[in-house]
Backbone as XML, in Angstrom:
<?xml version="1.0"?>
<chain id="A" units="angstrom">
  <residue number="1" name="MET">
    <atom name="N" x="29.515" y="-46.433" z="-41.864"/>
    <atom name="CA" x="30.330" y="-47.568" z="-42.200"/>
    <atom name="C" x="29.511" y="-48.838" z="-42.015"/>
  </residue>
  <residue number="2" name="ALA">
    <atom name="N" x="29.483" y="-49.682" z="-42.991"/>
    <atom name="CA" x="28.718" y="-50.929" z="-42.933"/>
    <atom name="C" x="29.430" y="-51.939" z="-42.033"/>
  </residue>
  <residue number="3" name="GLN">
    <atom name="N" x="28.632" y="-52.700" z="-41.323"/>
    <atom name="CA" x="29.189" y="-53.732" z="-40.451"/>
    <atom name="C" x="29.574" y="-54.953" z="-41.272"/>
  </residue>
  <residue number="4" name="ASP">
    <atom name="N" x="30.723" y="-55.529" z="-40.987"/>
    <atom name="CA" x="31.212" y="-56.704" z="-41.696"/>
    <atom name="C" x="30.359" y="-57.908" z="-41.322"/>
  </residue>
  <residue number="5" name="SER">
    <atom name="N" x="29.623" y="-58.455" z="-42.281"/>
    <atom name="CA" x="28.725" y="-59.587" z="-41.993"/>
    <atom name="C" x="29.485" y="-60.882" z="-41.753"/>
  </residue>
  <residue number="6" name="SER">
    <atom name="N" x="30.776" y="-60.907" z="-42.087"/>
    <atom name="CA" x="31.562" y="-62.117" z="-41.851"/>
    <atom name="C" x="32.147" y="-62.147" z="-40.442"/>
  </residue>
  <residue number="7" name="ALA">
    <atom name="N" x="32.046" y="-61.031" z="-39.714"/>
    <atom name="CA" x="32.564" y="-60.984" z="-38.341"/>
    <atom name="C" x="31.703" y="-61.868" z="-37.443"/>
  </residue>
  <residue number="8" name="PRO">
    <atom name="N" x="32.340" y="-62.555" z="-36.494"/>
    <atom name="CA" x="31.561" y="-63.418" z="-35.597"/>
    <atom name="C" x="30.618" y="-62.592" z="-34.736"/>
  </residue>
  <residue number="9" name="ARG">
    <atom name="N" x="29.426" y="-63.127" z="-34.494"/>
    <atom name="CA" x="28.443" y="-62.466" z="-33.651"/>
    <atom name="C" x="28.739" y="-62.800" z="-32.195"/>
  </residue>
  <residue number="10" name="PRO">
    <atom name="N" x="28.544" y="-61.843" z="-31.288"/>
    <atom name="CA" x="28.752" y="-62.161" z="-29.880"/>
    <atom name="C" x="27.739" y="-63.201" z="-29.429"/>
  </residue>
  <residue number="11" name="ARG">
    <atom name="N" x="28.196" y="-64.155" z="-28.622"/>
    <atom name="CA" x="27.307" y="-65.213" z="-28.136"/>
    <atom name="C" x="26.743" y="-64.828" z="-26.789"/>
  </residue>
  <residue number="12" name="ARG">
    <atom name="N" x="25.486" y="-65.168" z="-26.595"/>
    <atom name="CA" x="24.829" y="-64.995" z="-25.313"/>
    <atom name="C" x="25.222" y="-66.146" z="-24.416"/>
  </residue>
  <residue number="13" name="ALA">
    <atom name="N" x="25.274" y="-65.900" z="-23.129"/>
    <atom name="CA" x="25.535" y="-66.984" z="-22.184"/>
    <atom name="C" x="24.354" y="-67.953" z="-22.225"/>
  </residue>
  <residue number="14" name="THR">
    <atom name="N" x="24.645" y="-69.226" z="-22.176"/>
    <atom name="CA" x="23.607" y="-70.239" z="-22.197"/>
    <atom name="C" x="23.136" y="-70.507" z="-20.783"/>
  </residue>
  <residue number="15" name="VAL">
    <atom name="N" x="21.812" y="-70.571" z="-20.603"/>
    <atom name="CA" x="21.243" y="-70.919" z="-19.306"/>
    <atom name="C" x="21.238" y="-72.436" z="-19.216"/>
  </residue>
  <residue number="16" name="MET">
    <atom name="N" x="21.903" y="-72.968" z="-18.215"/>
    <atom name="CA" x="21.994" y="-74.410" z="-18.013"/>
    <atom name="C" x="20.760" y="-74.871" z="-17.230"/>
  </residue>
  <residue number="17" name="LEU">
    <atom name="N" x="19.787" y="-75.460" z="-17.923"/>
    <atom name="CA" x="18.521" y="-75.824" z="-17.286"/>
    <atom name="C" x="18.688" y="-76.798" z="-16.138"/>
  </residue>
  <residue number="18" name="GLN">
    <atom name="N" x="19.636" y="-77.722" z="-16.239"/>
    <atom name="CA" x="19.777" y="-78.730" z="-15.196"/>
    <atom name="C" x="20.164" y="-78.107" z="-13.853"/>
  </residue>
  <residue number="19" name="ASP">
    <atom name="N" x="20.670" y="-76.874" z="-13.851"/>
    <atom name="CA" x="21.087" y="-76.201" z="-12.622"/>
    <atom name="C" x="19.990" y="-75.349" z="-11.991"/>
  </residue>
  <residue number="20" name="LEU">
    <atom name="N" x="18.843" y="-75.211" z="-12.644"/>
    <atom name="CA" x="17.798" y="-74.314" z="-12.148"/>
    <atom name="C" x="16.940" y="-74.978" z="-11.075"/>
  </residue>
  <residue number="21" name="ASP">
    <atom name="N" x="16.675" y="-74.221" z="-10.015"/>
    <atom name="CA" x="15.811" y="-74.694" z="-8.939"/>
    <atom name="C" x="14.401" y="-74.156" z="-9.134"/>
  </residue>
  <residue number="22" name="SER">
    <atom name="N" x="13.422" y="-74.809" z="-8.504"/>
    <atom name="CA" x="12.053" y="-74.300" z="-8.511"/>
    <atom name="C" x="12.061" y="-72.890" z="-7.946"/>
  </residue>
  <residue number="23" name="GLY">
    <atom name="N" x="11.251" y="-72.024" z="-8.550"/>
    <atom name="CA" x="11.170" y="-70.632" z="-8.119"/>
    <atom name="C" x="12.034" y="-69.687" z="-8.929"/>
  </residue>
  <residue number="24" name="THR">
    <atom name="N" x="12.970" y="-70.224" z="-9.719"/>
    <atom name="CA" x="13.809" y="-69.380" z="-10.573"/>
    <atom name="C" x="12.949" y="-68.750" z="-11.652"/>
  </residue>
  <residue number="25" name="ARG">
    <atom name="N" x="13.118" y="-67.469" z="-11.866"/>
    <atom name="CA" x="12.349" y="-66.761" z="-12.899"/>
    <atom name="C" x="13.198" y="-66.607" z="-14.149"/>
  </residue>
  <residue number="26" name="LEU">
    <atom name="N" x="12.544" y="-66.799" z="-15.297"/>
    <atom name="CA" x="13.224" y="-66.774" z="-16.589"/>
    <atom name="C" x="12.472" y="-65.907" z="-17.576"/>
  </residue>
  <residue number="27" name="ARG">
    <atom name="N" x="13.193" y="-65.392" z="-18.576"/>
    <atom name="CA" x="12.572" y="-64.709" z="-19.713"/>
    <atom name="C" x="12.689" y="-65.638" z="-20.913"/>
  </residue>
  <residue number="28" name="LEU">
    <atom name="N" x="11.591" y="-65.772" z="-21.659"/>
    <atom name="CA" x="11.557" y="-66.640" z="-22.830"/>
    <atom name="C" x="11.642" y="-65.829" z="-24.117"/>
  </residue>
  <residue number="29" name="LYS">
    <atom name="N" x="11.922" y="-66.496" z="-25.221"/>
    <atom name="CA" x="12.002" y="-65.848" z="-26.536"/>
    <atom name="C" x="10.719" y="-65.102" z="-26.901"/>
  </residue>
  <residue number="30" name="ASN">
    <atom name="N" x="9.576" y="-65.626" z="-26.449"/>
    <atom name="CA" x="8.303" y="-64.990" z="-26.796"/>
    <atom name="C" x="7.984" y="-63.777" z="-25.928"/>
  </residue>
  <residue number="31" name="GLY">
    <atom name="N" x="8.920" y="-63.405" z="-25.027"/>
    <atom name="CA" x="8.742" y="-62.227" z="-24.193"/>
    <atom name="C" x="8.126" y="-62.506" z="-22.843"/>
  </residue>
  <residue number="32" name="ALA">
    <atom name="N" x="7.661" y="-63.711" z="-22.618"/>
    <atom name="CA" x="7.011" y="-64.055" z="-21.356"/>
    <atom name="C" x="8.033" y="-64.201" z="-20.239"/>
  </residue>
  <residue number="33" name="THR">
    <atom name="N" x="7.589" y="-63.915" z="-19.027"/>
    <atom name="CA" x="8.359" y="-64.206" z="-17.830"/>
    <atom name="C" x="7.704" y="-65.409" z="-17.175"/>
  </residue>
  <residue number="34" name="VAL">
    <atom name="N" x="8.519" y="-66.400" z="-16.810"/>
    <atom name="CA" x="8.006" y="-67.638" z="-16.225"/>
    <atom name="C" x="8.768" y="-67.959" z="-14.950"/>
  </residue>
  <residue number="35" name="GLU">
    <atom name="N" x="8.182" y="-68.853" z="-14.153"/>
    <atom name="CA" x="8.826" y="-69.330" z="-12.945"/>
    <atom name="C" x="8.930" y="-70.847" z="-13.025"/>
  </residue>
  <residue number="36" name="VAL">
    <atom name="N" x="10.103" y="-71.382" z="-12.728"/>
    <atom name="CA" x="10.309" y="-72.838" z="-12.759"/>
    <atom name="C" x="9.485" y="-73.469" z="-11.647"/>
  </residue>
  <residue number="37" name="THR">
    <atom name="N" x="8.662" y="-74.460" z="-11.996"/>
    <atom name="CA" x="7.867" y="-75.175" z="-11.004"/>
    <atom name="C" x="8.387" y="-76.577" z="-10.745"/>
  </residue>
  <residue number="38" name="ASP">
    <atom name="N" x="9.073" y="-77.159" z="-11.730"/>
    <atom name="CA" x="9.662" y="-78.485" z="-11.571"/>
    <atom name="C" x="10.785" y="-78.616" z="-12.593"/>
  </residue>
  <residue number="39" name="ASN">
    <atom name="N" x="11.793" y="-79.403" z="-12.239"/>
    <atom name="CA" x="12.932" y="-79.559" z="-13.125"/>
    <atom name="C" x="13.377" y="-81.018" z="-13.110"/>
  </residue>
  <residue number="40" name="PRO">
    <atom name="N" x="13.165" y="-81.743" z="-14.211"/>
    <atom name="CA" x="13.627" y="-83.130" z="-14.280"/>
    <atom name="C" x="15.155" y="-83.229" z="-14.374"/>
  </residue>
  <residue number="41" name="ARG">
    <atom name="N" x="15.832" y="-82.091" z="-14.517"/>
    <atom name="CA" x="17.304" y="-81.998" z="-14.552"/>
    <atom name="C" x="17.925" y="-82.779" z="-15.713"/>
  </residue>
  <residue number="42" name="ASP">
    <atom name="N" x="17.198" y="-82.813" z="-16.843"/>
    <atom name="CA" x="17.747" y="-83.468" z="-18.037"/>
    <atom name="C" x="18.466" y="-82.474" z="-18.949"/>
  </residue>
  <residue number="43" name="GLY">
    <atom name="N" x="18.372" y="-81.188" z="-18.620"/>
    <atom name="CA" x="19.053" y="-80.169" z="-19.403"/>
    <atom name="C" x="18.326" y="-79.732" z="-20.647"/>
  </residue>
  <residue number="44" name="SER">
    <atom name="N" x="17.196" y="-80.362" z="-20.950"/>
    <atom name="CA" x="16.447" y="-80.020" z="-22.164"/>
    <atom name="C" x="15.098" y="-79.375" z="-21.892"/>
  </residue>
  <residue number="45" name="TRP">
    <atom name="N" x="14.437" y="-79.786" z="-20.833"/>
    <atom name="CA" x="13.078" y="-79.341" z="-20.541"/>
    <atom name="C" x="12.949" y="-78.914" z="-19.087"/>
  </residue>
  <residue number="46" name="ILE">
    <atom name="N" x="12.052" y="-77.954" z="-18.840"/>
    <atom name="CA" x="11.658" y="-77.592" z="-17.485"/>
    <atom name="C" x="10.157" y="-77.320" z="-17.484"/>
  </residue>
  <residue number="47" name="TYR">
    <atom name="N" x="9.540" y="-77.489" z="-16.332"/>
    <atom name="CA" x="8.142" y="-77.111" z="-16.154"/>
    <atom name="C" x="8.114" y="-75.699" z="-15.605"/>
  </residue>
  <residue number="48" name="VAL">
    <atom name="N" x="7.242" y="-74.877" z="-16.169"/>
    <atom name="CA" x="7.155" y="-73.481" z="-15.748"/>
    <atom name="C" x="5.701" y="-73.058" z="-15.577"/>
  </residue>
  <residue number="49" name="ARG">
    <atom name="N" x="5.549" y="-71.980" z="-14.832"/>
    <atom name="CA" x="4.256" y="-71.297" z="-14.685"/>
    <atom name="C" x="4.466" y="-69.899" z="-15.251"/>
  </residue>
  <residue number="50" name="TYR">
    <atom name="N" x="3.584" y="-69.478" z="-16.145"/>
    <atom name="CA" x="3.691" y="-68.157" z="-16.758"/>
    <atom name="C" x="3.288" y="-67.088" z="-15.762"/>
  </residue>
  <residue number="51" name="LEU">
    <atom name="N" x="4.140" y="-66.070" z="-15.610"/>
    <atom name="CA" x="3.858" y="-64.944" z="-14.727"/>
    <atom name="C" x="3.218" y="-63.798" z="-15.492"/>
  </residue>
  <residue number="52" name="ASN">
    <atom name="N" x="3.582" y="-63.634" z="-16.748"/>
    <atom name="CA" x="2.955" y="-62.643" z="-17.634"/>
    <atom name="C" x="2.808" y="-63.262" z="-19.010"/>
  </residue>
  <residue number="53" name="PRO">
    <atom name="N" x="1.881" y="-64.205" z="-19.153"/>
    <atom name="CA" x="1.792" y="-64.957" z="-20.411"/>
    <atom name="C" x="1.362" y="-64.098" z="-21.597"/>
  </residue>
  <residue number="54" name="PRO">
    <atom name="N" x="1.912" y="-64.411" z="-22.752"/>
    <atom name="CA" x="1.352" y="-63.842" z="-23.977"/>
    <atom name="C" x="-0.080" y="-64.353" z="-24.141"/>
  </residue>
  <residue number="55" name="ALA">
    <atom name="N" x="-0.843" y="-63.699" z="-24.934"/>
    <atom name="CA" x="-2.266" y="-64.024" z="-25.070"/>
    <atom name="C" x="-2.519" y="-65.491" z="-25.436"/>
  </residue>
  <residue number="56" name="ALA">
    <atom name="N" x="-1.630" y="-66.104" z="-26.216"/>
    <atom name="CA" x="-1.866" y="-67.472" z="-26.679"/>
    <atom name="C" x="-1.515" y="-68.535" z="-25.641"/>
  </residue>
  <residue number="57" name="GLU">
    <atom name="N" x="-0.823" y="-68.158" z="-24.551"/>
    <atom name="CA" x="-0.389" y="-69.136" z="-23.550"/>
    <atom name="C" x="-1.473" y="-69.339" z="-22.500"/>
  </residue>
  <residue number="58" name="SER">
    <atom name="N" x="-1.501" y="-70.536" z="-21.921"/>
    <atom name="CA" x="-2.457" y="-70.819" z="-20.855"/>
    <atom name="C" x="-1.853" y="-70.431" z="-19.519"/>
  </residue>
  <residue number="59" name="ASP">
    <atom name="N" x="-2.645" y="-70.500" z="-18.458"/>
    <atom name="CA" x="-2.132" y="-70.147" z="-17.135"/>
    <atom name="C" x="-1.749" y="-71.384" z="-16.319"/>
  </residue>
  <residue number="60" name="SER">
    <atom name="N" x="-1.668" y="-72.546" z="-16.953"/>
    <atom name="CA" x="-1.269" y="-73.765" z="-16.264"/>
    <atom name="C" x="0.220" y="-74.024" z="-16.470"/>
  </residue>
  <residue number="61" name="ASP">
    <atom name="N" x="0.776" y="-74.957" z="-15.678"/>
    <atom name="CA" x="2.187" y="-75.323" z="-15.849"/>
    <atom name="C" x="2.388" y="-75.952" z="-17.224"/>
  </residue>
  <residue number="62" name="GLU">
    <atom name="N" x="3.504" y="-75.612" z="-17.841"/>
    <atom name="CA" x="3.806" y="-76.130" z="-19.173"/>
    <atom name="C" x="5.274" y="-76.488" z="-19.256"/>
  </residue>
  <residue number="63" name="LEU">
    <atom name="N" x="5.596" y="-77.374" z="-20.176"/>
    <atom name="CA" x="6.985" y="-77.705" z="-20.464"/>
    <atom name="C" x="7.578" y="-76.643" z="-21.382"/>
  </residue>
  <residue number="64" name="VAL">
    <atom name="N" x="8.813" y="-76.255" z="-21.112"/>
    <atom name="CA" x="9.528" y="-75.302" z="-21.952"/>
    <atom name="C" x="10.849" y="-75.946" z="-22.358"/>
  </residue>
  <residue number="65" name="PHE">
    <atom name="N" x="11.191" y="-75.810" z="-23.610"/>
    <atom name="CA" x="12.420" y="-76.376" z="-24.159"/>
    <atom name="C" x="13.584" y="-75.404" z="-23.925"/>
  </residue>
  <residue number="66" name="ALA">
    <atom name="N" x="14.771" y="-75.931" z="-23.767"/>
    <atom name="CA" x="15.968" y="-75.137" z="-23.452"/>
    <atom name="C" x="16.175" y="-73.973" z="-24.422"/>
  </residue>
  <residue number="67" name="GLU">
    <atom name="N" x="15.954" y="-74.178" z="-25.704"/>
    <atom name="CA" x="16.205" y="-73.119" z="-26.679"/>
    <atom name="C" x="15.224" y="-71.963" z="-26.597"/>
  </residue>
  <residue number="68" name="ASP">
    <atom name="N" x="14.137" y="-72.123" z="-25.846"/>
    <atom name="CA" x="13.176" y="-71.033" z="-25.660"/>
    <atom name="C" x="13.562" y="-70.098" z="-24.529"/>
  </residue>
  <residue number="69" name="VAL">
    <atom name="N" x="14.526" y="-70.488" z="-23.709"/>
    <atom name="CA" x="14.947" y="-69.690" z="-22.558"/>
    <atom name="C" x="16.001" y="-68.683" z="-23.003"/>
  </residue>
  <residue number="70" name="VAL">
    <atom name="N" x="15.756" y="-67.398" z="-22.701"/>
    <atom name="CA" x="16.672" y="-66.323" z="-23.072"/>
    <atom name="C" x="17.613" y="-65.987" z="-21.921"/>
  </residue>
  <residue number="71" name="ASP">
    <atom name="N" x="17.056" y="-65.824" z="-20.709"/>
    <atom name="CA" x="17.869" y="-65.329" z="-19.607"/>
    <atom name="C" x="17.187" y="-65.592" z="-18.273"/>
  </residue>
  <residue number="72" name="ILE">
    <atom name="N" x="17.968" y="-65.533" z="-17.204"/>
    <atom name="CA" x="17.428" y="-65.607" z="-15.849"/>
    <atom name="C" x="17.055" y="-64.185" z="-15.442"/>
  </residue>
  <residue number="73" name="VAL">
    <atom name="N" x="15.881" y="-64.038" z="-14.826"/>
    <atom name="CA" x="15.387" y="-62.743" z="-14.371"/>
    <atom name="C" x="15.650" y="-62.632" z="-12.877"/>
  </residue>
  <residue number="74" name="ASP">
    <atom name="N" x="16.255" y="-61.524" z="-12.464"/>
    <atom name="CA" x="16.524" y="-61.305" z="-11.028"/>
    <atom name="C" x="15.279" y="-60.907" z="-10.287"/>
  </residue>
</chain>
């Protein structure tokens, strides 16, 4: 049976960046796991350190945009 394409898609819970503390681990869209190193608490950007960077990422702290965050990692 074909799935109805007009049916609403389930929404993922949104990670609220302004609530994240340093040390929180996150999974990004590119598959990387990162750790929050600083949070300006603007809800749009956070500074992270890559724990398992993809080949193209550097090992220094970088800014990550809210839409790149998939989930909090326990």
